[in-house]
C-alpha positions as CSV (number, residue, x, y, z in Angstrom):
1,M,-1.2,-20.1,28.2
2,D,2.6,-20.2,27.9
3,T,3.8,-19.4,24.4
4,P,7.1,-18.3,22.8
5,Y,5.8,-14.8,23.7
6,G,5.4,-15.5,27.4
7,S,1.8,-15.2,28.6
8,A,0.8,-13.2,25.4
9,P,-1.3,-15.0,22.8
10,L,0.3,-16.3,19.7
11,P,0.1,-14.0,16.7
12,V,-3.0,-14.6,14.5
13,W,-0.7,-16.2,11.9
14,E,0.3,-19.0,14.2
15,R,-3.0,-19.7,15.9
16,P,-5.0,-22.4,14.3
17,E,-8.5,-21.6,13.0
18,P,-11.2,-22.4,15.6
19,Q,-12.9,-25.8,15.3
20,P,-15.9,-25.7,13.1
21,R,-19.2,-25.5,15.1
22,A,-22.7,-26.5,14.2
23,A,-23.9,-23.1,13.2
24,P,-26.0,-21.8,10.3
25,V,-23.2,-19.5,9.1
26,P,-19.7,-21.1,8.8
27,L,-16.9,-18.7,9.5
28,S,-13.2,-18.5,8.8
29,R,-10.6,-15.8,9.1
30,A,-10.4,-15.5,5.3
31,K,-14.2,-14.9,5.2
32,I,-14.1,-12.4,7.9
33,A,-11.2,-10.5,6.2
34,A,-13.0,-10.5,2.9
35,T,-16.1,-9.1,4.4
36,A,-14.1,-6.4,6.3
37,I,-12.3,-5.5,3.1
38,R,-15.7,-5.0,1.3
39,L,-17.0,-2.8,4.1
40,A,-13.7,-0.8,4.2
41,D,-13.8,-0.3,0.5
42,A,-17.2,1.2,0.8
43,D,-16.9,3.3,4.0
44,G,-13.2,3.5,4.9
45,L,-11.6,2.3,8.1
46,E,-13.5,4.8,10.1
47,G,-16.7,3.1,9.4
48,L,-15.4,-0.4,10.1
49,S,-16.4,-2.2,13.3
50,V,-16.8,-5.7,14.5
51,R,-20.5,-5.1,14.9
52,K,-20.9,-4.1,11.3
53,I,-18.9,-7.1,10.1
54,A,-20.9,-9.5,12.2
55,K,-24.2,-8.0,10.9
56,E,-22.9,-8.4,7.3
57,L,-22.0,-12.0,8.0
58,G,-25.3,-12.7,9.8
59,V,-23.6,-13.7,13.1
60,G,-23.3,-12.3,16.6
61,P,-20.4,-9.9,17.2
62,M,-18.9,-12.1,20.0
63,R,-18.5,-15.0,17.6
64,L,-15.9,-13.0,15.6
65,Y,-13.6,-12.8,18.7
66,D,-13.1,-16.6,18.4
67,Y,-11.1,-15.7,15.2
68,V,-9.5,-12.3,16.0
69,I,-8.9,-11.0,19.5
70,N,-8.9,-7.2,18.6
71,R,-9.1,-4.7,15.8
72,S,-5.4,-4.8,15.2
73,E,-5.6,-8.5,14.3
74,L,-8.5,-7.8,12.0
75,L,-6.5,-5.1,10.2
76,D,-3.5,-7.5,9.9
77,L,-5.7,-10.0,8.2
78,M,-7.2,-7.4,5.8
79,V,-3.7,-6.1,4.9
80,D,-2.3,-9.5,4.3
81,A,-5.2,-10.4,2.0
82,V,-4.3,-7.4,-0.1
83,Y,-0.6,-8.5,-0.1
84,A,-1.7,-11.9,-1.4
85,R,-3.0,-10.2,-4.5
86,I,0.2,-8.2,-4.8
87,A,2.3,-11.4,-4.5
88,E,0.1,-13.4,-6.9
89,P,1.7,-13.2,-10.4
90,G,4.2,-16.0,-10.3
91,Q,5.9,-14.9,-7.1
92,D,8.3,-12.8,-9.1
93,S,11.8,-14.1,-9.5
94,A,14.5,-11.6,-10.2
95,Q,16.6,-14.4,-11.7
96,E,14.0,-15.1,-14.3
97,S,12.9,-11.5,-15.2
98,G,15.7,-9.4,-14.0
99,W,15.9,-7.4,-10.8
100,R,14.6,-4.1,-12.2
101,A,11.5,-5.7,-14.0
102,T,10.7,-7.5,-10.7
103,V,10.8,-4.4,-8.6
104,L,8.8,-2.4,-11.1
105,A,6.1,-5.1,-11.3
106,I,5.8,-5.4,-7.5
107,V,5.6,-1.7,-6.9
108,H,3.1,-1.1,-9.7
109,R,0.9,-3.9,-8.3
110,T,1.1,-2.3,-4.9
111,R,-0.1,1.0,-6.4
112,A,-3.0,-0.9,-8.2
113,A,-4.0,-2.5,-4.9
114,A,-3.9,0.9,-3.1
115,L,-6.1,2.4,-5.7
116,E,-8.6,-0.5,-5.5
117,H,-8.5,-0.5,-1.6
118,E,-7.8,3.1,-0.6
119,W,-7.7,2.2,3.1
120,F,-4.7,0.1,2.4
121,A,-2.6,3.3,1.8
122,D,-3.7,4.5,5.2
123,L,-1.9,1.5,6.8
124,L,1.3,1.7,4.7
125,G,4.2,2.9,6.7
126,A,2.5,2.3,10.1
127,R,3.1,-0.9,11.9
128,P,5.3,-3.4,10.2
129,H,3.3,-5.8,8.0
130,L,4.4,-9.3,9.0
131,G,1.7,-11.6,7.6
132,P,2.9,-14.4,5.3
133,H,2.0,-12.7,2.1
134,A,3.4,-9.4,3.2
135,L,6.7,-11.2,4.1
136,A,6.6,-12.9,0.6
137,V,6.3,-9.5,-1.1
138,G,9.1,-8.1,1.1
139,E,11.3,-11.1,0.3
140,S,10.7,-10.7,-3.5
141,T,11.5,-7.0,-3.3
142,A,14.6,-7.3,-1.2
143,A,15.9,-10.3,-3.2
144,A,15.5,-8.4,-6.4
145,L,17.1,-5.2,-5.1
146,S,20.0,-7.2,-3.7
147,Q,21.0,-8.0,-7.3
148,A,21.1,-4.3,-8.4
149,P,24.5,-3.5,-9.7
150,G,25.0,-0.5,-7.5
151,L,24.5,-2.3,-4.2
152,H,27.3,-3.9,-2.2
153,G,26.3,-5.5,1.0
154,V,23.4,-5.4,3.5
155,D,23.9,-1.8,4.4
156,D,23.4,-0.6,0.8
157,L,20.4,-2.9,0.5
158,Q,18.8,-1.4,3.7
159,R,19.3,2.1,2.4
160,A,17.9,1.2,-1.0
161,L,14.8,-0.5,0.5
162,G,14.3,2.6,2.8
163,A,14.4,4.9,-0.2
164,L,12.1,2.8,-2.2
165,N,9.6,2.3,0.6
166,A,9.6,6.0,1.5
167,F,8.7,6.8,-2.1
168,V,6.0,4.2,-2.4
169,V,4.3,5.2,0.9
170,G,4.5,8.9,0.3
171,S,3.4,8.8,-3.3
172,L,0.5,6.5,-2.7
173,R,-0.8,8.4,0.3
174,R,-0.6,11.7,-1.7
175,E,-2.4,10.2,-4.6
176,I,-5.2,8.7,-2.5
177,T,-5.5,12.0,-0.5
178,E,-5.9,13.9,-3.8
179,R,-8.6,11.4,-5.0
180,R,-10.5,11.7,-1.7
181,T,-10.3,15.5,-1.8
182,A,-11.6,15.6,-5.4
183,R,-14.5,13.4,-4.4
184,S,-15.4,15.3,-1.2
185,T,-15.1,18.8,-2.7
186,G,-16.2,18.1,-6.3
187,T,-13.1,19.9,-7.5
188,D,-10.7,18.0,-9.7
189,V,-7.3,19.1,-11.0
190,S,-8.9,20.9,-14.0
191,A,-11.3,22.9,-11.9
192,W,-8.6,23.8,-9.4
193,Q,-6.3,25.0,-12.2
194,A,-9.2,27.1,-13.7
195,A,-9.9,28.7,-10.3
196,L,-6.3,29.5,-9.3
197,G,-4.6,29.7,-12.7
198,P,-5.0,33.5,-13.0
199,Y,-3.6,34.1,-9.6
200,L,-0.6,31.8,-10.3
201,T,0.0,33.5,-13.6
202,R,0.2,36.9,-11.9
203,M,2.6,35.7,-9.2
204,L,4.9,34.0,-11.7
205,E,4.9,37.2,-13.9
206,T,6.5,39.1,-11.0
207,G,9.8,37.3,-11.8
208,R,10.3,36.3,-8.1
209,Y,9.9,32.6,-8.8
210,P,11.8,31.8,-12.0
211,T,12.5,28.2,-11.3
212,V,8.9,27.5,-10.4
213,A,7.8,29.4,-13.6
214,R,10.1,27.1,-15.6
215,L,8.6,24.0,-14.1
216,V,5.1,25.3,-14.8
217,H,5.7,26.4,-18.3
218,D,8.3,23.9,-19.6
219,G,7.9,20.8,-17.4
220,A,6.0,17.7,-18.5
221,H,2.5,17.6,-17.2
222,L,1.9,13.9,-16.6
223,D,-1.0,12.1,-15.1
224,A,-0.7,10.3,-11.8
225,G,0.3,6.9,-13.2
226,E,2.9,8.4,-15.5
227,T,4.3,10.5,-12.7
228,F,4.5,7.5,-10.4
229,H,6.3,5.4,-13.0
230,H,8.8,8.1,-14.0
231,T,9.7,8.9,-10.3
232,L,10.0,5.2,-9.6
233,T,12.5,4.7,-12.4
234,T,14.4,7.7,-11.2
235,I,14.7,6.0,-7.7
236,L,15.9,2.8,-9.3
237,D,18.5,4.8,-11.4
238,G,19.8,6.4,-8.2
239,I,20.0,3.0,-6.5
240,T,22.2,1.6,-9.3
241,G,24.2,4.8,-9.8
242,H,23.9,4.3,-13.5
243,P,21.0,6.4,-15.0
244,R,19.1,4.7,-17.9
245,T,18.5,6.7,-21.0
């Protein structure tokens, strides 16, 4: 079939849904994605397969290939379904709520989505997310940042988006990794501190690490949500060039 991509198939976003067939179980891409998300939430992406999704839906595996041609398309549908939730609250307008409030709201909703669907963090920063809802979130974020007072032109906007995205991806992947480690080892932050605290105290008392000691003794010890928010506001302060008090 000739398409704008030569002989390659159209992206899943541009292919129409298959015609309904007389079958006991009606299917749609939205239904397949929702089922895949539920399985990935329970078992992670490693445990996700077309066979498992088909079994959960009560259909044969080959029927799913009428809707998605490979695993990459399935992941694209799952990711965009999550972006739909991130984009939901009013399709944030920077003109109505201010650029900073818009960016804060989008990024905090992204974190909430990653904590609810940990596999989502595994896919951040990998292939570009080009589904309609992902593009809508990207548009809202870029449009808001473009109104920041410290940005002048598209080059500044690209650098600001790069810094923001690097923080979001790195921070969420780290937080999710820590959660998974705590679950798999049964050791949370308090237990880790109790086990290694005496060693760290002895090392800091040598005087060889004065700056680290100051951070440990005098720095604020915030939870993950507070740390995320404080660092995010620091990024935005740097973008504008005008730190907020």
